[in-house]
N, C-alpha and C positions, 0 to 999 in steps of 0.2 A: 109515304102517300106517294099516290100515282096520279097522274094527270094535271092539267093546269090548274083547277080550281083548289084541290086539297094542296098543291104544292105552293100556290100563292098564300093560302090560308096559313100555312106552317111559317113561310117567310114573315107574314104580318105579326104573327104570334110571336116569333123569335126577337124580332124588332121592339115589339110592345114589352117583352121580357127584358132586354136590356134597359131599356128606359126606366122599369120598374125596378130593377136590381140596382141600378147607379142612384135612383132616389132614394132607397133605403140603405144606401152606403156599401152595398154588396159589389164593389168593384171588381173582385175575382171572378164572381158570377157573371157579371156583365162582360168581362173579357172573354170569359168561356163561351158564352151565346155568340158573341161577336165571331169569334174563331169557328163558330161552327158553320157559318155561311160557307158554302163552297166555291163562291167566286165573288168579285167586287159587283159583277152585275146582279147577282141574287141579293146582294146586300142592299144595293141601290134601289132595286125593285121593291123590297120588302118594307123599307124606310118610306118610299114613295107611296106605296100602297096603304101604309099605316096613317101617313099624313093626309090622305084624301078622304079615307074613311073617318078619320077624326074631324076633319073640317067639315064634312057632310054631317055628321052627328051633332056637332056645336051648331050648325046653320039650322037644322031641324030642332035643336033644343031652344034654339033663343027666337026662333021664328023670322030668322033674317035670311037673306039670300047669301048664297057662297061668295059672290061677289063682295057683298057687305063685311061678312067674316073676313075675308082675305084683306079687303082694305082695312079693317081694324087692325088686325094681325100686322101689317105691313107699318101701320102708324106706330104702334106699339114697339116693334123692333126698331125703327128708325128713332124713337124717343129715348129706349134703352141704349142705344149706341151712342146717344149725345151725352147721356149722363150715366157714367158707370156708378157699379154699385158702391156704397161706402162702407 
């Protein structure tokens, strides 16, 4: 892919693929996709863009503002940190 938009799309797809592979238990596939990033900066950008798109999609689907979604996520993470899984 060439140019900034297709390259960014590739980074986002790779980041999403890593999460999907881990969720289905394909740790080798996730590691392979993770190693395919050519730099730490590309990896960070891919996951940042994926998070940004996901939060925006969730806000759209729920009818909440992005701030509301982030606030709920922050509370959920704080609660999860206080009560580890059993």
